[in-house]
Structures are given as structure tokens and as C-alpha cells.
ROSE-903903 format. One record per residue (C-alpha): x negated, y, z; residue in one letter; chain. Coordinates in Angstrom, 3 decimals, m for minus. Each point is the difference from the previous one (the first is absolute). Layout:
R  X  Y  Z  A  A
...
This chain:
R  151.088  153.705  m105.629  M  A
R  3.027  2.066  m1.034  K  A
R  2.869  m0.005  2.486  V  A
R  3.377  1.743  0.135  M  A
R  0.792  1.516  3.393  L  A
R  3.345  m0.932  1.575  Q  A
R  m0.396  2.405  2.919  K  A
R  m2.028  3.141  0.637  D  A
R  m3.537  m0.904  1.082  V  A
R  m2.096  2.678  1.687  K  A
R  m3.046  1.067  m2.028  D  A
R  1.060  m2.249  m2.905  L  A
R  3.249  1.157  m1.578  G  A
R  3.767  0.227  0.007  K  A
R  2.760  m2.476  m0.825  V  A
R  m0.011  m1.159  m3.622  G  A
R  m3.509  1.180  m0.821  E  A
R  m2.401  m2.391  m1.676  I  A
R  m3.420  0.162  1.631  V  A
R  m3.254  m1.865  m0.331  S  A
R  m1.269  m1.698  3.180  V  A
R  m2.500  m2.693  0.847  S  A
R  1.251  m3.591  m0.138  T  A
R  m0.745  m0.596  3.697  G  A
R  1.904  3.105  1.121  Y  A
R  2.998  m1.037  m2.065  A  A
R  m0.001  m3.627  1.165  R  A
R  m0.813  0.602  3.660  N  A
R  1.847  3.239  0.742  Y  A
R  2.497  1.155  m2.634  L  A
R  1.628  m3.301  m1.015  F  A
R  0.560  m1.489  3.508  P  A
R  1.600  3.251  1.197  R  A
R  2.114  0.187  m3.172  R  A
R  m1.394  3.420  m0.816  L  A
R  m0.859  m0.879  m3.602  A  A
R  0.506  m2.472  m2.849  L  A
R  m2.279  m1.007  m2.839  V  A
R  0.689  2.495  m2.779  A  A
R  1.125  m2.345  m2.761  T  A
R  1.749  1.401  m3.046  E  A
R  3.306  m1.635  1.013  G  A
R  m0.065  1.421  3.534  K  A
R  m0.774  3.496  m1.292  V  A
R  2.924  m0.170  m2.459  K  A
R  2.307  m1.309  2.735  E  A
R  m1.074  2.833  2.354  W  A
R  0.604  2.637  m2.666  N  A
R  3.423  m1.475  m0.763  H  A
R  0.985  0.018  3.693  L  A
R  m1.189  3.610  0.325  Q  A
R  2.203  1.049  m2.938  K  A
R  3.021  m1.789  1.504  L  A
R  m0.586  1.665  3.363  A  A
R  m0.249  3.409  m1.669  E  A
R  3.298  m0.524  m1.840  V  A
R  1.699  m1.056  3.254  K  A
R  m1.406  3.033  1.789  K  A
R  1.295  2.380  m2.687  K  A
R  3.464  m1.593  0.106  K  A
R  0.145  0.219  3.807  A  A
R  m1.035  3.666  m0.114  R  A
R  2.664  0.838  m2.591  S  A
R  2.617  m1.779  2.152  D  A
R  m1.073  2.026  3.058  R  A
R  0.097  3.235  m2.020  E  A
R  3.533  m0.829  m1.145  K  A
R  1.172  m0.597  3.587  V  A
R  m1.628  3.210  1.236  V  A
R  1.565  1.913  m2.886  G  A
R  3.443  m1.204  1.052  E  A
R  m0.606  0.717  3.702  I  A
R  m1.516  3.472  m0.395  T  A
R  2.510  2.705  0.796  G  A
R  2.475  m2.313  1.766  K  A
R  1.563  1.161  3.247  T  A
R  0.602  m2.398  2.873  L  A
R  2.634  1.012  2.542  N  A
R  m0.122  m1.247  3.579  F  A
R  2.766  0.671  2.516  T  A
R  m1.268  m0.367  3.559  M  A
R  0.956  0.888  3.538  Q  A
R  m1.665  3.178  1.234  A  A
R  m0.110  1.800  3.275  G  A
R  m0.585  3.598  0.976  D  A
R  m2.278  2.078  m2.208  E  A
R  0.542  m2.445  m2.920  D  A
R  m2.321  m2.634  1.465  K  A
R  0.781  m3.555  m1.166  L  A
R  0.644  m2.947  2.276  F  A
R  m2.714  m2.107  m1.636  G  A
R  m1.728  0.813  m3.264  S  A
R  0.042  m0.655  m3.718  V  A
R  m2.984  m2.209  m0.847  T  A
R  m1.509  m1.479  m3.115  Q  A
R  1.928  m3.217  0.664  L  A
R  3.383  1.765  m0.121  E  A
R  m1.027  1.808  m3.171  I  A
R  m1.108  m3.299  m1.540  S  A
R  3.335  m1.634  0.917  K  A
R  1.943  2.912  m1.497  E  A
R  m2.029  m0.263  m3.212  L  A
R  0.704  m3.750  m0.076  A  A
R  3.732  0.776  0.101  K  A
R  m0.568  2.157  m3.070  M  A
R  m1.798  m2.879  m1.753  G  A
R  m3.635  0.977  0.567  F  A
R  m2.234  m2.465  1.836  E  A
R  m2.582  2.297  1.599  I  A
R  m2.126  m1.213  2.908  D  A
R  0.058  2.203  3.092  K  A
R  m3.803  0.304  m0.203  K  A
R  0.343  1.769  m3.347  D  A
R  2.144  2.805  1.478  I  A
R  m1.959  2.904  1.460  M  A
R  1.500  2.469  2.474  L  A
R  m1.872  2.968  1.457  D  A
R  1.428  m0.899  3.405  E  A
R  2.905  m2.100  1.300  P  A
R  3.326  1.717  m0.603  I  A
R  1.484  0.878  3.404  K  A
R  2.045  3.086  m0.813  M  A
R  2.958  0.786  m2.250  L  A
R  m0.905  1.588  m3.312  G  A
R  m1.558  m0.599  m3.376  Q  A
R  m3.363  m1.730  m0.440  Y  A
R  m2.279  m1.231  m2.786  Q  A
R  m1.418  m3.530  m0.222  A  A
R  m2.609  m1.225  m2.460  V  A
R  0.213  m3.449  m1.583  V  A
R  m3.528  m1.184  m0.872  D  A
R  m0.077  m3.263  m1.968  L  A
R  m3.773  0.063  m0.422  G  A
R  m2.168  0.704  m3.013  D  A
R  0.980  3.711  0.262  S  A
R  3.679  m0.738  m0.701  V  A
R  1.958  2.253  2.379  T  A
R  3.394  1.639  0.235  G  A
R  1.963  2.125  2.471  E  A
R  3.297  m0.596  1.777  L  A
R  2.180  2.445  1.859  T  A
R  1.315  m1.200  3.359  I  A
R  3.012  1.768  1.485  V  A
R  0.904  m0.758  3.627  V  A
R  3.467  1.136  1.091  E  A
R  1.839  m0.117  3.316  K  A
R  2.574  m2.759  0.407  A  A
């Protein structure tokens, strides 16, 4: 019996593959666990169509992320904070503050997508990397000044 896999099945195949299995294995194991469907011509066409739509969506999302990173790269964010002796800050500049500052500029970047080498606890100039996944990254300059 020909079946189309809906999920990866160990020692059988990956999602979307059409494989030949025994009728009993399909009826008693694959179908009840919703791991596979009977590979009819209509279902195969529907699967291929959905795959093409997903690919188009993925390409559009990637181009949108690349556009945002292109606009962010090279920007400088200025923070004015209280500092004590030896230029040590009272507190620190975190990914959340950077994310909020970017939101003020019109960029909705999650704090998890902002990478810092270490928390910023001193006055000075620092680099932060914005990683939006799928190898789409850009760099920001962070300047912390004394209030």
C-alpha cells in the first residue's frame, strides 16, 4: 500500500515522502497515530500545493527580515545613565532596554534576538548583534554616556 507520511517515521521516511508499506502496518500503526495518509492523487497534489505556498511565505518572511536588518545595521543607540566612580553604571543596559529603544525607532525586535557579549555595566561604546534567524544578522552600536 502506498502512503504519504505526515510526520517523520524512524526507519521509514521523512514528511511528505510516499512510501510503500504493508496494509496491516498502515492500518494498525500509521493511520491511528496520524503518521500517514493513503497516497491518493488528490492528496499528493494538495500536499505539493501546500509545500509551494509554505515556500513562498518563507521567502517573503526572509526578505522582510533582511530589509529590517538592512535598516538597523549601522544605527547607533544612545543611552544616558547614572554612573558612579570609575565609570561604573548604577544598573546595566540589557537586551530589553535595547529592544525598547529600537521600538521607539519603529523596529519591533524581540529581546531574544539581540546578542550582547556581556551585560553593559560601564560607560563606553559597545557592539550588539541582531540575529533574526536564518543567518540574517546585523550590528548595532551602543553608546552609554554619563547623565
